[in-house]
ROFIRO-938507 format. One record per atom (N, C-alpha, C): atom name; x, y, z; residue in one letter; residue number from 1. Coordinates in Angstrom, 3 decimals. Example, Ala and Ser with C-alpha at 12.3 -4.5 7.8 and 13.67 -1.06 7.14 Angstrom:
REM residues 2
["N"; [13.190; -5.690; 7.800]; "A"; 1];
["CA"; [12.300; -4.500; 7.800]; "A"; 1];
["C"; [13.200; -3.300; 7.800]; "A"; 1];
["N"; [12.850; -2.250; 7.080]; "S"; 2];
["CA"; [13.670; -1.060; 7.140]; "S"; 2];
["C"; [12.900; 0.030; 7.870]; "S"; 2];
END
This chain:
REM residues 76
["N"; [-1.942; -22.299; 14.395]; "M"; 1];
["CA"; [-1.361; -20.984; 14.607]; "M"; 1];
["C"; [-2.467; -19.936; 14.473]; "M"; 1];
["N"; [-2.525; -19.035; 15.431]; "T"; 2];
["CA"; [-3.510; -17.964; 15.398]; "T"; 2];
["C"; [-2.835; -16.684; 14.918]; "T"; 2];
["N"; [-3.450; -16.068; 13.964]; "I"; 3];
["CA"; [-2.916; -14.825; 13.405]; "I"; 3];
["C"; [-3.828; -13.688; 13.831]; "I"; 3];
["N"; [-3.245; -12.630; 14.326]; "N"; 4];
["CA"; [-4.011; -11.444; 14.705]; "N"; 4];
["C"; [-4.510; -10.792; 13.421]; "N"; 4];
["N"; [-5.818; -10.730; 13.268]; "H"; 5];
["CA"; [-6.390; -10.203; 12.028]; "H"; 5];
["C"; [-6.113; -8.714; 11.845]; "H"; 5];
["N"; [-5.992; -7.985; 12.938]; "G"; 6];
["CA"; [-5.620; -6.577; 12.830]; "G"; 6];
["C"; [-4.228; -6.430; 12.249]; "G"; 6];
["N"; [-3.344; -7.345; 12.615]; "D"; 7];
["CA"; [-1.987; -7.323; 12.070]; "D"; 7];
["C"; [-1.988; -7.633; 10.578]; "D"; 7];
["N"; [-2.867; -8.537; 10.149]; "A"; 8];
["CA"; [-2.947; -8.876; 8.731]; "A"; 8];
["C"; [-3.364; -7.646; 7.928]; "A"; 8];
["N"; [-4.384; -6.934; 8.392]; "F"; 9];
["CA"; [-4.849; -5.730; 7.702]; "F"; 9];
["C"; [-3.759; -4.663; 7.711]; "F"; 9];
["N"; [-3.143; -4.461; 8.867]; "R"; 10];
["CA"; [-2.107; -3.428; 9.003]; "R"; 10];
["C"; [-0.904; -3.725; 8.110]; "R"; 10];
["N"; [-0.471; -4.992; 8.075]; "Q"; 11];
["CA"; [0.658; -5.357; 7.222]; "Q"; 11];
["C"; [0.308; -5.152; 5.753]; "Q"; 11];
["N"; [-0.912; -5.509; 5.371]; "G"; 12];
["CA"; [-1.354; -5.284; 3.996]; "G"; 12];
["C"; [-1.366; -3.809; 3.648]; "G"; 12];
["N"; [-1.854; -2.993; 4.582]; "R"; 13];
["CA"; [-1.902; -1.547; 4.346]; "R"; 13];
["C"; [-0.498; -0.986; 4.171]; "R"; 13];
["N"; [0.435; -1.409; 5.024]; "E"; 14];
["CA"; [1.807; -0.913; 4.924]; "E"; 14];
["C"; [2.471; -1.360; 3.621]; "E"; 14];
["N"; [2.295; -2.632; 3.282]; "D"; 15];
["CA"; [2.883; -3.138; 2.035]; "D"; 15];
["C"; [2.250; -2.463; 0.817]; "D"; 15];
["N"; [0.935; -2.279; 0.864]; "G"; 16];
["CA"; [0.236; -1.616; -0.232]; "G"; 16];
["C"; [0.668; -0.174; -0.404]; "G"; 16];
["N"; [0.832; 0.535; 0.712]; "F"; 17];
["CA"; [1.270; 1.931; 0.659]; "F"; 17];
["C"; [2.655; 2.022; 0.014]; "F"; 17];
["N"; [3.559; 1.144; 0.442]; "A"; 18];
["CA"; [4.916; 1.147; -0.110]; "A"; 18];
["C"; [4.884; 0.860; -1.611]; "A"; 18];
["N"; [4.035; -0.073; -2.035]; "A"; 19];
["CA"; [3.942; -0.406; -3.454]; "A"; 19];
["C"; [3.366; 0.766; -4.255]; "A"; 19];
["N"; [2.345; 1.412; -3.728]; "G"; 20];
["CA"; [1.751; 2.556; -4.415]; "G"; 20];
["C"; [2.717; 3.718; -4.505]; "G"; 20];
["N"; [3.432; 3.965; -3.427]; "L"; 21];
["CA"; [4.398; 5.055; -3.385]; "L"; 21];
["C"; [5.550; 4.806; -4.356]; "L"; 21];
["N"; [5.920; 3.549; -4.514]; "A"; 22];
["CA"; [7.011; 3.183; -5.419]; "A"; 22];
["C"; [6.574; 3.186; -6.882]; "A"; 22];
["N"; [5.272; 3.334; -7.120]; "G"; 23];
["CA"; [4.774; 3.367; -8.491]; "G"; 23];
["C"; [4.574; 2.000; -9.105]; "G"; 23];
["N"; [4.443; 0.980; -8.279]; "E"; 24];
["CA"; [4.217; -0.356; -8.808]; "E"; 24];
["C"; [2.850; -0.434; -9.480]; "E"; 24];
["N"; [2.694; -1.389; -10.362]; "A"; 25];
["CA"; [1.477; -1.500; -11.162]; "A"; 25];
["C"; [0.290; -2.071; -10.400]; "A"; 25];
["N"; [0.544; -2.863; -9.351]; "K"; 26];
["CA"; [-0.575; -3.460; -8.620]; "K"; 26];
["C"; [-0.218; -3.621; -7.146]; "K"; 26];
["N"; [-1.242; -3.796; -6.350]; "A"; 27];
["CA"; [-1.062; -3.997; -4.909]; "A"; 27];
["C"; [-0.393; -5.349; -4.673]; "A"; 27];
["N"; [0.354; -5.473; -3.591]; "P"; 28];
["CA"; [1.047; -6.736; -3.308]; "P"; 28];
["C"; [0.072; -7.850; -2.913]; "P"; 28];
["N"; [0.542; -9.072; -3.043]; "E"; 29];
["CA"; [-0.253; -10.230; -2.643]; "E"; 29];
["C"; [0.200; -10.684; -1.260]; "E"; 29];
["N"; [-0.690; -11.352; -0.559]; "S"; 30];
["CA"; [-0.375; -11.807; 0.792]; "S"; 30];
["C"; [0.579; -12.997; 0.758]; "S"; 30];
["N"; [1.138; -13.270; 1.909]; "D"; 31];
["CA"; [2.034; -14.412; 2.086]; "D"; 31];
["C"; [1.206; -15.693; 1.947]; "D"; 31];
["N"; [1.519; -16.548; 0.982]; "P"; 32];
["CA"; [0.701; -17.752; 0.768]; "P"; 32];
["C"; [0.725; -18.713; 1.960]; "P"; 32];
["N"; [1.814; -18.745; 2.712]; "V"; 33];
["CA"; [1.896; -19.627; 3.872]; "V"; 33];
["C"; [0.913; -19.164; 4.943]; "V"; 33];
["N"; [0.919; -17.863; 5.238]; "L"; 34];
["CA"; [0.000; -17.337; 6.245]; "L"; 34];
["C"; [-1.449; -17.459; 5.778]; "L"; 34];
["N"; [-1.678; -17.269; 4.498]; "A"; 35];
["CA"; [-3.037; -17.397; 3.962]; "A"; 35];
["C"; [-3.532; -18.834; 4.092]; "A"; 35];
["N"; [-2.636; -19.797; 3.931]; "A"; 36];
["CA"; [-3.024; -21.198; 4.072]; "A"; 36];
["C"; [-3.329; -21.551; 5.526]; "A"; 36];
["N"; [-2.637; -20.901; 6.456]; "L"; 37];
["CA"; [-2.848; -21.174; 7.879]; "L"; 37];
["C"; [-4.146; -20.585; 8.411]; "L"; 37];
["N"; [-4.557; -19.463; 7.852]; "D"; 38];
["CA"; [-5.760; -18.784; 8.341]; "D"; 38];
["C"; [-6.551; -18.278; 7.143]; "D"; 38];
["N"; [-7.728; -18.827; 6.897]; "P"; 39];
["CA"; [-8.510; -18.444; 5.713]; "P"; 39];
["C"; [-8.895; -16.963; 5.679]; "P"; 39];
["N"; [-8.996; -16.324; 6.814]; "E"; 40];
["CA"; [-9.380; -14.909; 6.836]; "E"; 40];
["C"; [-8.197; -13.979; 6.576]; "E"; 40];
["N"; [-6.993; -14.492; 6.743]; "Y"; 41];
["CA"; [-5.795; -13.662; 6.609]; "Y"; 41];
["C"; [-5.714; -12.994; 5.243]; "Y"; 41];
["N"; [-5.872; -13.785; 4.187]; "E"; 42];
["CA"; [-5.694; -13.248; 2.842]; "E"; 42];
["C"; [-6.678; -12.117; 2.540]; "E"; 42];
["N"; [-7.936; -12.303; 2.903]; "G"; 43];
["CA"; [-8.936; -11.271; 2.649]; "G"; 43];
["C"; [-8.635; -9.982; 3.390]; "G"; 43];
["N"; [-8.249; -10.113; 4.656]; "L"; 44];
["CA"; [-7.925; -8.917; 5.443]; "L"; 44];
["C"; [-6.667; -8.236; 4.918]; "L"; 44];
["N"; [-5.674; -9.046; 4.558]; "Y"; 45];
["CA"; [-4.443; -8.492; 3.997]; "Y"; 45];
["C"; [-4.750; -7.730; 2.713]; "Y"; 45];
["N"; [-5.565; -8.342; 1.830]; "Q"; 46];
["CA"; [-5.887; -7.706; 0.553]; "Q"; 46];
["C"; [-6.690; -6.419; 0.739]; "Q"; 46];
["N"; [-7.577; -6.397; 1.721]; "Q"; 47];
["CA"; [-8.318; -5.160; 2.011]; "Q"; 47];
["C"; [-7.353; -4.058; 2.431]; "Q"; 47];
["N"; [-6.434; -4.392; 3.320]; "G"; 48];
["CA"; [-5.442; -3.421; 3.764]; "G"; 48];
["C"; [-4.533; -2.990; 2.623]; "G"; 48];
["N"; [-4.130; -3.959; 1.802]; "A"; 49];
["CA"; [-3.237; -3.651; 0.681]; "A"; 49];
["C"; [-3.909; -2.720; -0.320]; "A"; 49];
["N"; [-5.184; -2.949; -0.587]; "A"; 50];
["CA"; [-5.903; -2.089; -1.533]; "A"; 50];
["C"; [-5.998; -0.665; -1.006]; "A"; 50];
["N"; [-6.311; -0.529; 0.271]; "L"; 51];
["CA"; [-6.397; 0.801; 0.873]; "L"; 51];
["C"; [-5.032; 1.489; 0.870]; "L"; 51];
["N"; [-4.018; 0.776; 1.320]; "G"; 52];
["CA"; [-2.670; 1.345; 1.356]; "G"; 52];
["C"; [-2.155; 1.690; -0.026]; "G"; 52];
["N"; [-2.442; 0.840; -1.004]; "F"; 53];
["CA"; [-1.987; 1.073; -2.374]; "F"; 53];
["C"; [-2.594; 2.352; -2.932]; "F"; 53];
["N"; [-3.888; 2.531; -2.710]; "A"; 54];
["CA"; [-4.557; 3.749; -3.182]; "A"; 54];
["C"; [-3.961; 4.987; -2.516]; "A"; 54];
["N"; [-3.728; 4.918; -1.226]; "R"; 55];
["CA"; [-3.144; 6.059; -0.515]; "R"; 55];
["C"; [-1.711; 6.318; -0.953]; "R"; 55];
["N"; [-0.956; 5.262; -1.211]; "G"; 56];
["CA"; [0.413; 5.420; -1.695]; "G"; 56];
["C"; [0.455; 6.092; -3.053]; "G"; 56];
["N"; [-0.461; 5.699; -3.937]; "K"; 57];
["CA"; [-0.529; 6.324; -5.261]; "K"; 57];
["C"; [-0.924; 7.794; -5.148]; "K"; 57];
["N"; [-1.868; 8.096; -4.246]; "E"; 58];
["CA"; [-2.266; 9.496; -4.024]; "E"; 58];
["C"; [-1.077; 10.307; -3.521]; "E"; 58];
["N"; [-0.342; 9.748; -2.570]; "R"; 59];
["CA"; [0.826; 10.458; -2.021]; "R"; 59];
["C"; [1.879; 10.669; -3.088]; "R"; 59];
["N"; [2.108; 9.665; -3.923]; "R"; 60];
["CA"; [3.092; 9.791; -4.999]; "R"; 60];
["C"; [2.701; 10.928; -5.936]; "R"; 60];
["N"; [1.433; 10.991; -6.293]; "E"; 61];
["CA"; [0.948; 12.051; -7.184]; "E"; 61];
["C"; [1.074; 13.422; -6.514]; "E"; 61];
["N"; [0.763; 13.504; -5.231]; "M"; 62];
["CA"; [0.866; 14.765; -4.502]; "M"; 62];
["C"; [2.321; 15.260; -4.479]; "M"; 62];
["N"; [3.242; 14.350; -4.212]; "V"; 63];
["CA"; [4.659; 14.718; -4.177]; "V"; 63];
["C"; [5.125; 15.168; -5.560]; "V"; 63];
["N"; [4.659; 14.475; -6.591]; "R"; 64];
["CA"; [5.033; 14.859; -7.961]; "R"; 64];
["C"; [4.539; 16.265; -8.280]; "R"; 64];
["N"; [3.281; 16.558; -7.915]; "R"; 65];
["CA"; [2.730; 17.893; -8.180]; "R"; 65];
["C"; [3.483; 18.970; -7.394]; "R"; 65];
["N"; [3.824; 18.663; -6.141]; "Q"; 66];
["CA"; [4.563; 19.623; -5.333]; "Q"; 66];
["C"; [5.932; 19.899; -5.938]; "Q"; 66];
["N"; [6.586; 18.859; -6.432]; "A"; 67];
["CA"; [7.904; 19.032; -7.051]; "A"; 67];
["C"; [7.795; 19.887; -8.311]; "A"; 67];
["N"; [6.779; 19.632; -9.119]; "E"; 68];
["CA"; [6.583; 20.437; -10.325]; "E"; 68];
["C"; [6.308; 21.892; -9.971]; "E"; 68];
["N"; [5.529; 22.117; -8.927]; "Q"; 69];
["CA"; [5.220; 23.486; -8.502]; "Q"; 69];
["C"; [6.476; 24.189; -8.010]; "Q"; 69];
["N"; [7.315; 23.493; -7.274]; "Q"; 70];
["CA"; [8.561; 24.091; -6.798]; "Q"; 70];
["C"; [9.474; 24.449; -7.960]; "Q"; 70];
["N"; [9.518; 23.601; -8.972]; "I"; 71];
["CA"; [10.346; 23.896; -10.153]; "I"; 71];
["C"; [9.808; 25.134; -10.859]; "I"; 71];
["N"; [8.485; 25.205; -11.028]; "E"; 72];
["CA"; [7.881; 26.380; -11.656]; "E"; 72];
["C"; [8.175; 27.643; -10.864]; "E"; 72];
["N"; [8.065; 27.565; -9.546]; "D"; 73];
["CA"; [8.310; 28.733; -8.698]; "D"; 73];
["C"; [9.754; 29.201; -8.802]; "D"; 73];
["N"; [10.694; 28.281; -8.923]; "R"; 74];
["CA"; [12.107; 28.649; -9.033]; "R"; 74];
["C"; [12.417; 29.273; -10.383]; "R"; 74];
["N"; [11.683; 28.868; -11.400]; "E"; 75];
["CA"; [11.926; 29.391; -12.745]; "E"; 75];
["C"; [11.375; 30.801; -12.922]; "E"; 75];
["N"; [10.528; 31.263; -12.037]; "K"; 76];
["CA"; [9.923; 32.596; -12.149]; "K"; 76];
["C"; [10.879; 33.674; -11.744]; "K"; 76];
END
């Protein structure tokens, strides 16, 4: 089975972003079946997951700060 490596990175990025946005403690792990089928899959997935996770955490923090600012503005 041939796995599109761009898809592996993209799926990792999407899963990582969702995990970071949800406030999970760590980036998700790749599908062990797909990783067994293609040795490069896991590495590409993990690269994407790390990037997405970092961006998800940044977005979560940005939204939190915006919410706090809106609350402060309403209290004035």
